[in-house]
Each structure stands twice: as structure tokens, then as C-alpha cells.
C-alpha positions as CSV (number, residue, x, y, z in Angstrom):
1,M,-8.4,-18.9,4.6
2,R,-7.9,-17.7,1.5
3,R,-12.0,-17.1,0.9
4,M,-12.4,-15.4,4.4
5,S,-9.8,-12.7,4.5
6,T,-11.2,-12.0,0.8
7,S,-14.7,-11.5,1.3
8,L,-14.6,-10.0,4.6
9,R,-12.7,-6.7,2.6
10,F,-15.3,-7.3,-0.3
11,G,-18.1,-7.5,1.7
12,Y,-17.3,-4.7,3.8
13,M,-16.4,-2.7,0.2
14,R,-12.9,-1.8,1.6
15,I,-12.8,1.6,-0.1
16,L,-9.1,2.2,-1.0
17,M,-7.9,6.1,-0.7
18,R,-4.8,7.4,-1.3
19,M,-3.8,11.4,-0.7
20,M,-2.4,12.9,-3.8
21,Q,-1.1,16.5,-2.6
22,T,0.5,18.2,-5.6
23,Y,1.7,21.6,-7.3
24,S,3.2,23.0,-10.4
25,M,5.7,20.4,-12.2
26,R,7.4,18.7,-15.0
27,S,7.8,15.2,-14.9
28,R,9.0,12.6,-15.7
29,F,8.8,8.7,-15.3
30,N,10.8,5.8,-17.0
31,F,8.0,3.5,-17.1
32,L,5.9,5.4,-18.7
33,S,5.7,4.3,-22.5
34,D,6.3,7.8,-23.8
35,S,7.0,10.1,-21.3
36,C,4.4,13.1,-19.8
37,E,5.3,16.5,-19.6
38,F,2.0,18.3,-17.5
39,E,1.5,21.2,-14.9
40,C,-1.4,20.7,-12.5
41,Q,-2.4,22.2,-8.8
42,G,-4.5,20.5,-6.3
43,N,-5.3,18.2,-3.9
44,F,-7.1,15.1,-5.1
45,I,-7.3,11.5,-4.0
46,A,-8.0,8.4,-5.6
47,V,-10.7,5.1,-4.6
48,G,-11.4,1.8,-5.6
49,S,-13.6,-0.7,-4.5
50,I,-14.9,-3.5,-5.8
51,D,-16.2,-1.7,-9.4
52,P,-13.2,-1.9,-11.9
53,S,-13.2,1.5,-12.0
54,I,-10.6,4.0,-9.9
55,E,-12.3,7.4,-9.0
56,I,-10.1,10.8,-8.8
57,W,-11.9,12.9,-6.2
58,D,-10.5,16.8,-6.0
59,L,-10.6,17.7,-2.4
60,D,-10.7,21.4,-3.8
61,V,-14.4,21.3,-5.0
62,L,-17.2,21.3,-2.2
63,D,-20.1,19.1,-2.6
64,E,-18.7,17.1,-6.1
65,V,-21.6,14.8,-6.6
66,E,-18.8,13.7,-9.5
67,P,-14.9,12.0,-9.7
68,H,-12.6,14.7,-11.1
69,I,-12.2,11.3,-13.0
70,V,-12.5,8.4,-13.8
71,L,-9.8,5.7,-14.9
72,G,-10.9,2.6,-16.9
73,G,-14.1,0.9,-15.8
74,V,-17.9,-0.7,-17.7
75,K,-18.3,1.2,-20.5
76,K,-21.1,-1.3,-21.5
77,K,-22.5,-3.9,-19.1
78,G,-24.6,-6.3,-21.5
79,K,-26.8,-9.8,-20.5
80,K,-23.9,-11.9,-21.4
81,S,-20.7,-10.0,-21.7
82,V,-19.0,-6.8,-20.2
83,K,-17.5,-4.3,-22.3
84,Y,-14.9,-1.7,-20.0
85,H,-13.0,0.9,-21.1
86,E,-9.2,0.5,-22.7
87,D,-6.9,-0.6,-20.6
88,S,-9.4,-0.9,-18.0
89,H,-9.1,-3.7,-14.6
90,T,-11.8,-6.5,-15.0
91,D,-12.0,-7.1,-11.4
92,S,-12.0,-5.5,-7.9
93,V,-9.0,-3.0,-7.3
94,L,-7.2,-3.9,-4.1
95,D,-4.7,-1.2,-3.6
96,L,-3.9,2.1,-4.9
97,A,-0.4,4.1,-4.4
98,W,0.4,7.2,-5.7
99,N,4.3,8.0,-6.3
100,K,5.2,11.1,-4.5
101,E,7.8,12.5,-6.5
102,Y,6.4,11.8,-10.1
103,R,3.1,12.9,-8.5
104,N,1.0,12.7,-11.7
105,T,1.5,8.4,-11.3
106,L,-0.6,6.1,-9.5
107,A,-0.7,2.1,-9.4
108,S,-2.9,0.3,-9.1
109,A,-3.8,-3.8,-8.1
110,S,-6.3,-6.1,-9.1
111,A,-8.3,-9.0,-8.3
112,D,-7.5,-9.6,-11.7
113,K,-4.1,-10.4,-11.5
114,L,-2.8,-7.4,-12.8
115,V,-0.8,-4.1,-11.9
116,K,-1.0,-0.9,-14.0
117,V,0.9,2.7,-13.4
118,W,-1.2,5.4,-14.7
119,D,-1.4,9.2,-16.0
120,V,-3.8,10.9,-13.5
121,A,-2.9,13.6,-15.7
122,T,-4.5,12.2,-18.7
123,G,-6.3,9.5,-17.6
124,K,-4.5,6.5,-19.3
125,C,-2.8,3.4,-18.4
126,K,1.2,4.1,-19.0
127,I,1.8,0.4,-17.9
128,T,0.0,-3.3,-17.4
129,M,1.9,-5.4,-15.7
130,G,1.4,-9.0,-15.4
131,H,3.8,-10.9,-13.5
132,H,1.0,-12.4,-10.8
133,T,-1.2,-15.1,-11.5
134,D,-3.5,-14.5,-8.4
135,K,-4.8,-11.4,-7.3
136,V,-2.8,-8.2,-6.3
137,Q,-3.2,-7.7,-3.1
138,S,-0.7,-4.7,-2.7
139,L,1.7,-1.9,-3.8
140,A,4.4,0.0,-2.4
141,W,6.5,2.5,-3.7
142,N,10.1,2.7,-2.6
143,H,10.9,6.3,-0.5
144,Y,14.3,6.6,-2.1
145,Q,14.3,5.2,-5.6
146,P,10.2,6.5,-6.9
147,Q,10.8,3.9,-9.9
148,V,10.9,0.7,-8.0
149,L,7.7,-0.6,-7.3
150,L,6.9,-3.8,-4.6
151,S,3.1,-5.3,-5.5
152,G,2.3,-8.2,-2.9
153,S,0.5,-11.3,-4.4
154,F,-2.4,-14.2,-3.4
155,D,0.1,-16.5,-5.8
156,H,2.4,-16.6,-2.7
157,S,5.3,-13.4,-4.2
158,V,6.4,-10.8,-3.4
159,V,7.6,-9.0,-6.5
160,M,10.0,-5.7,-7.0
161,R,9.7,-3.8,-10.7
162,D,12.6,-1.1,-11.8
163,G,10.7,1.5,-14.0
164,R,14.9,2.1,-15.0
165,T,14.9,-1.4,-16.4
166,P,11.5,-2.0,-18.2
167,S,12.2,-4.8,-20.2
168,H,13.6,-6.6,-16.8
169,P,11.0,-9.1,-14.8
170,G,11.7,-8.3,-11.9
171,I,12.7,-9.9,-8.5
172,R,10.8,-12.8,-6.9
173,W,10.6,-13.7,-3.5
174,S,8.2,-16.6,-2.6
175,I,6.6,-16.0,0.3
176,P,4.6,-19.2,1.9
177,V,1.1,-17.9,2.3
178,D,-1.3,-15.1,0.5
179,V,0.1,-11.5,1.3
180,E,-1.4,-8.9,2.9
181,S,0.0,-5.7,2.8
182,L,3.5,-4.1,1.9
183,A,5.4,-1.5,3.5
184,W,9.0,-0.1,2.3
185,N,11.1,1.0,5.6
186,P,11.1,5.3,5.2
187,H,14.6,5.2,7.2
188,A,16.3,2.6,5.0
189,E,15.6,2.3,1.7
190,H,17.0,-1.3,1.0
191,S,14.6,-2.9,3.4
192,F,10.5,-3.2,3.4
193,V,8.2,-5.5,5.4
194,V,5.3,-7.8,4.6
195,S,2.2,-8.8,6.5
196,L,0.8,-12.1,5.9
197,E,-2.5,-14.2,5.9
198,D,-1.0,-16.4,9.0
199,G,-0.5,-13.0,10.8
200,S,3.4,-13.2,10.4
201,V,5.2,-10.3,9.6
202,K,8.6,-10.9,7.1
203,G,11.3,-8.4,7.1
204,F,13.4,-8.3,3.5
205,D,16.8,-6.8,2.5
206,I,17.1,-6.5,-1.5
207,R,20.6,-6.5,-1.3
208,A,20.5,-9.9,-0.1
209,A,18.4,-10.8,-3.2
210,S,20.0,-12.2,-6.5
211,S,19.2,-10.3,-9.9
212,D,17.9,-13.2,-11.1
213,S,14.2,-13.4,-10.9
214,A,14.1,-15.8,-9.6
215,A,15.7,-15.0,-7.0
216,E,15.5,-16.6,-3.5
217,A,16.5,-14.4,-0.4
218,K,15.6,-15.6,3.5
219,P,13.7,-12.7,5.3
220,S,15.9,-10.1,7.3
221,F,13.4,-11.4,10.4
222,T,10.3,-12.7,11.0
223,L,7.6,-11.3,12.9
224,H,5.1,-14.0,14.8
225,A,2.2,-10.6,15.4
226,H,-0.8,-11.8,15.8
227,D,-2.9,-14.7,15.4
228,K,-5.0,-14.0,12.4
229,A,-4.0,-12.0,9.4
230,V,-2.5,-9.2,9.4
231,C,-3.8,-6.8,6.8
232,A,-1.9,-3.6,7.9
233,A,1.6,-3.1,8.8
234,V,3.1,0.5,8.7
235,Y,5.9,2.4,10.1
236,S,6.3,5.3,11.2
237,L,7.8,8.3,9.2
238,S,9.6,10.3,11.5
239,V,10.4,7.8,14.1
240,P,13.0,4.5,13.0
241,N,11.9,1.1,13.8
242,L,9.1,2.5,15.0
243,L,6.4,-0.6,13.2
244,A,2.7,-0.8,13.5
245,T,0.3,-3.9,12.6
246,G,-3.2,-4.3,12.4
247,S,-4.8,-7.5,11.7
248,T,-8.6,-9.6,11.6
249,D,-8.1,-10.2,15.4
250,K,-9.1,-6.9,15.9
251,M,-5.7,-5.4,17.7
252,V,-3.5,-3.0,16.7
253,K,-0.3,-3.9,18.2
254,I,3.6,-1.5,18.1
255,W,6.8,-3.1,17.6
256,D,10.2,-2.2,17.8
257,L,12.1,-3.1,14.8
258,S,15.7,-2.2,16.0
259,N,18.4,-4.5,14.6
260,D,16.0,-6.5,12.6
261,Q,15.0,-8.1,16.3
262,P,11.9,-7.2,16.9
263,S,10.4,-6.5,20.5
264,F,6.5,-6.0,21.4
265,I,5.9,-3.0,23.1
266,A,2.4,-2.2,22.7
267,S,-0.8,-3.4,21.7
268,N,-4.7,-1.9,21.7
269,N,-8.5,-2.6,20.6
270,P,-9.5,0.5,18.7
271,K,-12.7,-0.5,18.7
272,A,-13.0,-0.7,15.0
273,G,-13.4,-4.3,14.1
274,S,-11.1,-6.7,12.1
275,V,-8.3,-3.9,11.1
276,F,-7.9,-3.3,7.2
277,S,-6.1,-0.5,7.2
278,M,-3.9,1.9,9.1
279,T,-1.5,5.1,8.5
280,F,0.5,7.2,10.6
281,S,0.7,11.2,10.5
282,E,3.0,12.8,8.4
283,D,2.5,15.8,11.2
284,N,2.5,14.0,14.2
285,P,4.6,10.8,14.5
286,F,2.9,9.2,17.1
287,L,-0.3,10.1,15.7
288,L,-1.9,6.6,14.2
289,A,-5.5,6.5,11.9
290,I,-6.7,3.0,11.9
291,G,-9.6,2.1,9.5
292,G,-11.7,-1.5,10.0
293,A,-14.6,-3.7,9.2
294,K,-16.6,-1.2,11.2
295,G,-16.4,1.5,8.8
296,K,-15.3,4.4,11.4
297,L,-11.9,6.5,11.6
298,Q,-10.1,5.6,15.0
299,L,-7.1,7.9,16.1
300,W,-4.5,6.5,18.6
301,D,-1.8,8.9,20.1
302,I,0.5,5.8,20.7
303,S,3.0,8.5,22.5
304,M,0.7,8.2,25.5
305,D,1.8,4.8,25.7
306,A,4.5,3.9,29.0
307,G,6.5,1.9,27.1
308,I,6.2,3.6,23.8
309,S,7.4,6.7,25.5
310,R,10.2,5.6,27.2
311,L,11.8,4.0,23.9
312,F,11.1,6.7,21.8
313,G,10.5,9.7,24.4
314,S,13.4,12.1,22.4
315,Y,11.3,11.8,19.5
316,I,8.1,12.6,21.6
317,N,10.1,15.6,23.4
318,A,11.1,16.9,20.0
319,K,7.6,16.4,18.8
320,K,6.6,19.2,21.6
321,V,9.2,21.8,20.7
């Protein structure tokens, strides 16, 4: 299963993109070894793929032919060896996560088993974390504590690191199978979900974990969501307890997580092939964007489903006002 999951992602060259909307700011971030101050404006997107480099594109420039800046990557490729730029990843970039509070800060996860935190303003890697022993598949910054970063790996673990205490190795949760994706609950700062290769989704409350880096904490819930790997699990940013899951079984499902007792609401085959990535619109809480193996973006307005309309009608009506 691990090889199948990996080959699917690499074979279709899943492009990982995260939008960065910036404005004039002065920023300090504890994760950085020497705190940076800068001012910048613009709209940028970060792209990672099977290449170890990370491209930053300026969306305000029409018909741009080259990225605004490239983080890491190959410096020189010979017949017997490859030289990389300083602090570059040395294998495929599997996930990227912009920090929405410290807008110059981008985290990257790689098949080289490393997590890196970049200062996009200078193009420099500020910290490299090697707390995983296998490919790092997913990253997520906490919505309420922007120095807190989750990472999930094929080493069957999720690790939480806090930039305010960089010497601490972090808190580790053991997971029975490969991690596919992570998502913090935007409505509750202490909880997150992890989706797994076996088709399940587990929820955790970090308050139940010990400060010991080898903490073993039972999940708040375990949801058997799909028959195949759940590559994406995303919360609605505006509607509490609303979670969407997408899988290599080609289905997208909607769940109500109220009281940590998940209940199924709706499902849809978006005709995207194996589903690799999803996100809810920040402007329309019921509009779900879906990306999959067919390489075409699909949109699903989940408010059109009768079950969702019945449960979350008050939010739908508020959207129309």
C-alpha cells in the first residue's frame, strides 16, 4: 500500500500549492534563528513537486515565465553526483504550509524525511527539523498558536513542534499506518484530525498528550471514512464540526463531527479520479474545491445536498444575506 500511495502521488506529479496573500507588515517569528523584519506586498503561490526545489510565483505579474524566487533545488547535476543549493531538500517536496500570521514563513515537508521552515522574504531556510525517520507527507500550522506546527510521516507518527521552545523535541503521537494528511480544527485550538492510508480518520486533543516527547494519547474518535487511503481531510473554516474527506476510492464525503461522534451526511463522486487535495472556499463556506488524478479542478457546492441543508441551514441562510 505504501508504494501504491507514493507512486500515485509522484506518477501524477501532484502539484502542491498554497496561496500567500501579503500586505505591509513587520514580522517576528520564534522558530527563526535570527528574527526577520521586512515589508512586502503582493499575492504569491508556492509550488512543490517531485523536484526538491520550491517555486514562489508572483500572481500579480501577468504571463510570468519564471518564478519570483526559488527555494533550494539542484545547483549542479553530474553523472555520478548531484549538488544542491544550501539547505535545500534533497528529494521530492510532498507538502507546503504558509503561516497565515507570519506571512513570510513557509514550511515544507519532503521525502528526504525533513521539515524545513523558510523565510520567503530572504529565500533562506531558517530551520531544519529531522524528527521523522521516513517521508514527511503533511504539515499544518495551528490557527490560534501560529508558532505551533504539526507534521505527519510515513514513519507512522504525528509530531507537534512549538517555535517558542525550539529545543524541545516536540510531542509525538504514534499512528498505526502511513499518514496522508493533517488538519487543525479552525474552531477549537486544541484539536486536529489525521487521515490515514487505511481509509480511517482519527481526531486528537493535544491537551490529552503528555509533555513527554514519547507521549501516547488515545484518539478522541476514529472514523472509518473510506475503503482506500484518505488523502485529504479538510474542515470548513466557517461552519463548526463540518469535515470533508477525499480518497483514492474517488469519493468525497461530508461528516458532522459534533461531540467527537462523527456521523455521515453526504457523498459525491466529483469525477476527479483519485482525490488528492481539497479546500473549502474562505468566501463561501459550502463551496469545496477538489483536485485529483485526472488533473482537473472540480467544484462541489455542498449546500445543494438535502442532508447538509437540513443540518447546517442556519449557516446557508446567513451566507445568502
